[in-house]
N, C-alpha and C positions, 0 to 999 in steps of 0.2 A: 501494499498500499503506500502510497503516496506519502511522503511525513508530511504535507500539508494536508494530509485527510487527519480530520481529528476527530476521534470517538467520544464525544462526550458519554462519558459511562455515569449512571446514576444509579448506584448499585451494586452489590455483591453476587450475586444468584449465577451470572454468565460471565464471571472471571477468567474463566479459560479461554472463551470465543472474545471477552476481549480484549484478552494476551497476544491470543494469535493474530486478530484483527488490527490493532491499533499501536503494539508493541510497548503499551503502558504497564504490561508487567503484570503480574497476580498478586494480588490485593489479598491479604488473609482474614479473617474475620469482618462482621459484619462495624459499621461504626458506633453501632449501639453496645456491642460487646469491648469495646476500647475506650470507654470514654462516658465517666459518669455522667457529663453534662449532653452528652450526645442526644439520644433520643429526645430529651426537653429543647435543648438549644436549639438542633438543627428541625427536628418535628420528622424524622426520617424513618420511615420503617417498614420503606418497599425493601426491594430487592430484583431492582428492574436495571435494562440498559435502554438507556435512548437510542435515538438512532444518529447516523454518521450527521457532520454537518459540515461543509467545506467552508472553510474560514476563509470571512469578507476581508477584504484589503480595505487601508484606509481611507475615506470620505469628504468633502469639502460641501459636499449636498446638504441641502434642508431638509434631509429626511431622515426616520429611524431604520436605518440598514442593519436587515437582517437576513441569516444564509439562506440559501435554499432551501423551500419548505416549512419556512417557521412563519407564523403573523402576528399582530398584535391587536387588542383591541384597544382604544381610552378609554378606560374603567370610570376614570372621572378627572376632570380641568380644572382650572383657576373658575373662581364666579360658579362652579355648576351647584346647583339646587342637590342638598344630600339629605334633605329630608321634609316634613310636614308643616315644620316650623317654619321653612323656607330658608334655612342657614345654608350659604354658600362655601363649597369648598377655597380652604386656603390659596396662599401663593408661597413661591419657593417649595413645592415641595420634593422630599428629602427620603428620609427612612421609611422604609414600609415594613407591617410586621401583619403579618394573617393568623386569624383565631378560627378554629374551625366551629361551625352551627352541628351539634349534631352527630361529630365525625368526621362532617364533610367537605372533600377537596372542592367541591363545585360550589358552596355557599357557604360564608364566615365574615367577620369583621375584619374591614384592613384597618389598619390605623396608619395614618400618616401624615410626618413632622413637615413643618411648614416653617423653613428658616430664615428669610425675610422678602420684603416686594420688593418693587421697582414700579418703571413709567406705567407698565400697562394695567397698575393694579391701582398706583396713586395721580397718575399724569404728570404733566412737568413739574419741578418743584422752584419756584421762585429762590431769588440769589437771596430773599430775606430768609429762606426757611419754609418747612412746611407749614400749610392751613392748618387751624384744627379740626377741620375734615379729615385733613389727610393724614394727621396724627391719630385720629381715629379711626379710619382704615387700617394703617400700617398696624394699630394694635389686634385690629379684629384679622386680619390676612394671616397672620404670625401665627404660632402655636400647633393647633395641631388638629386632624381631623378622623371622628370616628365616622365608618360609613360600613353599610353592608351590601357583599358582593354577591352576583352568584352567574353560573355560565347557564346559558337559558340552551333547550333542545337544540339548537344546531352550534351550539359549540360556544357562542358568544357570550364574553363577559360585559356585565352590566351592572348597574347600581339599583339598589331596591328602596326606593325612597319614601316607602310607607315603613322602612324599618324602625322601631320602637328603641334600636340604641345607635341609631347616626345622630352625630351630634358635633358641633364645634368645642374646642378648647381653646381659648385667646389670650390675649394681653386682660383681659378684664376678668379670667375665671378667680375665684380663691382657692389659694394653697394651703392648708396646712406647711406649720416646717417642722423639722425633726431635726432629732441628732445636736449636737454638742453647743450648736450655733444658736440654737433654738432661746429668743426671748433675752438675745444678751446686746450690750451698749452697741456691738459695732451694727447692731441690725437694728439698731432704734425701739430695741425690748419687745420686738415682735415677733407674736406667735402665727401668723398667715399672713401672707402675700399677695400682693396685686397680680394675677396672669403669669403666663412663660412666656416667651419668645425668643425670638432666633435658634430656635429648636432644628439642631441638625441631626446627628443620626440616635442608637439606643440602641435596645436590645431586650428581650424577652426574660422574664424572670422564670424560676420552677413553679412559680405559683399562679401562670398564668397571668400574671401582670405586665406593662412596659413600664422600662426606666428609659425616659428622654434625656437629650442633655442640651441644655442652654451655652452657646457658643460665644457666637460677636454680637454681646447684649449693650455693649455700653451704650452706642448713639439713641438706639429705642430709649432704653430708660432715663439717659437724661434729656433728652427733647420733648419726656413726657413728666419728666419732673418726678422721677421714680427712684428710690434708695437704686443705688449700684449694690449694696451688698443682698438686695432680696435675690438677686438675679448671677448668671453661672453656675447653678445647683444642676444636680442630676432628677429631674422629677420621676413618679411613679404615678402611672392612672390605669386604671381597670378597665379594660374594654366593652365590659361590661354592666358598670356598675359607673354611672354619672356620676354620685356624689364622693368616688377616692378619689381623691386629688394631693399630692405632698411631695415635699421638696425634702432630699433626705443630704442635709448638713456633714455626716460623719464621711460622707466618700470626697468634699473636698469643695470649691472653689473657683473654678477655673476655668479655662476656653476649653468645655467638655466637647468631644465631637461623639464618642459613643462607650458602649456599656457592653461586657462580654463576660457573662457570667457561669463560674465553673465552681468544682466544689475539692474544699481537702482531699487528703486521704482518710480523717477524722471528720468528713460530712462538717465544715463549717463552710462558708457560701464565700466565695472568693469574686470579686467585679476588677478586673482590670479596665482601664480608661486611658485616654490619651488625650493632651493638653495640647489645642491645636492653632499653635504658631511657632515662629521660629524662635530656637534657642530655649524650647520648654519641655518637660520633663514626661513619666512614663509612670503611671502611678496602679496599685491593686491596692484591694480594701479586703480585710478579713475581718468575717465579722469573729463576736466573742461568742457568742454560742451557736449550736450546731443546727441543723436544716432536719425536719421533721413533716414530712410527705405527710402527716396526718393534719398537719396542723394547717394548710392550706394556705390561704392569705393572712392568715396569722402570722408565718415566716417574715412576713417584713419588718417585722419590729429588728430581723437580723441585720439591717441597713444602717438601726439608728446607734446600734455600741458596735466598735471592733478598733482594728488599727487599722490606718492609711499609711502604706508604705510609698515609695519612692526607690527606681531604679536606678544604682550608678553603676554604667556601662564598663567603667574603667576597674570595678573590683569585684563586678558582676554578683553584688548583693542587693538587698531589697533592705532601704532603711529608710526605719519608723518615722514618722512625720507625728511627733509626739511633742507636745506643749513644755514634757521633763528634759527631754533631747533638745530643744529649744531653747531654754533656760539654763541648760549646763552650757551650751555653746555661746550665749550671749553674757555668761558671768563673766566669761574669759576676758580682762582690761585689753589685752592684745589682738582679742578680736579683731578681723580687718572681712566686708560684705564683700564677699562672691561678685564677679562681675553679673548681672542682671537684677543687680538689689541696689536700688539708689540710695537707700534709708540709712543713717547713719546706727549707732551704735544706740546711743540716747534715744532715738528716734524709737529703732524695734522694741527696746526694753518696753516704749509705751505702749506701743500699740500691742502687742503681745501678753495680755493677760489671763489668757485661759485658752483649753484646748476650743474653746470656740474659737476665739482670734484668729489662732494658726489652721483650721480650716477656710477661714474667712480667706485671710491671706495666702492661702496654700502656696502658691508661684513661690513667693518669698521665703516661705519657710522651707521649702524641698531645697530649692537654690542652697541656704545656709548650710542643712545639712547633707549634704555632698549629693545631692539628685545631678543625673547628667544633663546638660543641655540638650536635646536632639533637634535632628531637620522635621519640624512640624508632622507630631507624632498624631494619624487621624485614625483610621480605624482598627481595632485589635479584635481579634475572632481567635477562637480556641481551637487546634482541628479537634475533630472528632474519632480522631485514630489514636493520638497518640500522646495529647494532653499538652503538644507542642502549643506554642504561643504566636501570632505571627501578627505585627506591626504593618501598616503603612507609615512610610516616611516620607510624606509626599515632597517634599523638596525646600532647599533652604538656599535661593542664590546667595546670599550673604557669607554664605561657606562656600560656593563653587559646587553644589549638589543640585544641581541644574533637575534634573528627571527624575532625582528621587530613588529611593529602593524599598524592598519589604523585610524586613527582621524578623527574625522567627527565634523565642526565645525556649532553651530548654530546660525545664524548672528544676531542682536536685533532686533526685530520687524519684523522677516524674512525681512529684506532688508540689500539688498549686501553689500549697501553704508555706512552701519553702523558703528559708531566707536567703537562697543563693540560685544561679543560675549561669547558664553561660548560655552565646546565642551565638547567631550566625547572618550574614546577607544572603538572604536566602535567593531574591533577585533582585536587579539592578535595573532600573528603568534607562532609556536612551536606547541609539541606532540598532546595536546587536540583540534586543530585545523587543522592539516594534512597538512599547509602550513608555508610556511617559507618566510623572506624577501620579503614583499609585493613590487613591481614595479609599472607598466604602468596600467591604469582603464578604463576602458568603462563602461557605462548604455548600457541597452535593454530598451524599450520603457515600461514596466513593472517595471521597477526603480531596477533590477537586478543587481548590481556590477559584472563586468567579470575582474578578477584582475591575473598578469600572476608576476610570481617570479624572483627572480635576489638573488642565491644563488652564491657565488663567486665560478669561475668555479675549485680555487684550492681544493675547500672546499667540492665537489659534492663527494658523497657518502662516507664523513669520519666523526669520531665524531658523533657531537649531530648532524651532518648533514644526517645522515647515513639515518634513514627512510626516508626522502624525494624524494631519489634518485636525480632523473634527475629536472629541473628545467621545472612549470607547470601553465595548464591554471587552474583557478580555477574559479564556480561559488558562490554568494552569493547574497542571498535576504537583501534586506534593509527592508522588512515590513514583517508582519505577522510571526506567531509561526515558521519557519526558520530563523527566523531575525538572520544575525548569520555566519549562520553557509556554512561552505564552504563544496563544491563539485566539487571534480578535472573531468575537461572537456579532457584536453588533457597532454601528457607529449612529451617534447623537445628528441629531438637528444644529442648524448653526447657532453659535453662540453659546450652547447649551453644555451639560456636562451630566452624565448618569448618573444616577444616586439608586442606595437603599432596596439593593437587591435582593428577592423574599420569594422562596419555594412555597408552594403549595403540602402539603404531605405527600400527597403522591406524584408530587416531582412532577405533574404534568404541565402545569404552567409555572412562569416565573414571572414575580409583579415587579415590576423597575419602575423608577420615577424617572422624568425629562424634566430637568431644574433649568429656568432662567434662558429659553432660546429666545433669540430675540435680546439680549438683555443690552448688547451694544446700541439698543435704538436710542436715538435722541427726538427723533419725527415721528410720532404717531402715527402719521401720514404716511411717512416710505420706512417702516420696520425690517430688520434686517433678516428674521424669518417671520413667518404666520404657521407654523408647525403648532397644532395637529392639521391647518390645513381645512376646518370646516368651512363649508361651502355660506359664500358671502361675508367671513368673519375676517378682518384685516389686523387682526391682534396675535400675537404669539401668546400661547398659555401653557405652562408648565402642567404637568398634570401624570398621574400614574398608568400604566400600560402592562397588559396582561400579555404574556408571550405565549402561544401553543404554538405545538408542532413536536414536541418530544415523541418518538415513535418508540415503543417500549418492545420489546423481544418476549 
């Protein structure tokens, strides 16, 4: 078989056939047998093989391009009505998570993050800034959407606007604050917070809730005179219960990209997280208590008490980010602030009075304690096969890391609760690999890594990014002879990035967001993209598509 013909293999039931056909090698055992988190985190209980796909070439077209034999339905796009109350689908569609209803892979709740707004929602912004109406729209169209989606008898995915679950979670919703920063002076003694916004990626918990991450929150908070310290947290929502809204401060406050949840060898909950900015750190939180499946959503309390760690890549150590450790560091009169921390020792002593202050000012605390500044750590996922941890370091032009790379962490003793680790550069972006600027990740049940890219819109088809053309979706085997070799599965429309890949449990459908098509538009009468090309519509609309065409053997 031509090396460029790639078998997208979803499952282990026909491993010998897969090996013979694609050269991927025989994979022993199911994902669920290899990782305590695999069944739940990835939802895959199938043992199937997808059809072949011929990898596509990079594209500059204003289309969502897929391999031959695959198709997509636009399930929901910006400003679509999602329920009987007339609520609208938000903008900046990012992370997706699918929750089956009654075990179905053809009907369920789709939870989608909305990261930020643009000209298609707000219109042109005057030099004097956003109007009150534009600010209100900004808060409304960010946040999250919970929609009910289904596949009809013709195989087309649609919204069910009669759903009792469908709703918006916005910058006006009220959240309970939990953990060490609850009620502290740095949060203005607040126990609740108004709204969530800048929702980037996220993750699914063992108890069937969603963790969503507040990333670039500063501008929206400042424009609306909201306390900065109320944002930059990991939030938790229950797709099936609209009253359940929490912000978990024990997981730290920074520019969160996503969460990846696993279990330690002794069944404590671990949450891996990245801080998506240049020279920022990689974190993990380990709960104090142990996970008990019988408690269901009651396990959420595990996210309120535990230890937050930051990665020191030079030493291969997870360093506790605690008030005790920070106090010891600042007690030294010869203390010198590391690069990235601008405050003086006296200013830091005044700022850090409790663990609540530590998690609120997590980036500074982590650097002081020895956290390694890295190149924009974005999505993190745990392999369903071997408990290794994959991190997208998207890029950092300040350090010459133009195309980014994917880091793979090997925890000591294969225990996610370990205090030590080793790591490798699993795949590097660039001409040699065919992709640049890796962002979000997802695994299929055979351990193949599905990777979307985030080349800055202003750099599309220019300079050293020219050969990659529009952002895309790639598949990278994590084992076998083709390990680390990227094959392109999709190319996004103009000015867009593809985000939030998430499979249904039967792996017959892949949900994917098309974020900010036409982002470079300055004149609404002359948009740079009109995707999804609805008849008579001159607006580009971000949205979520359902990709089908996976043929099983």
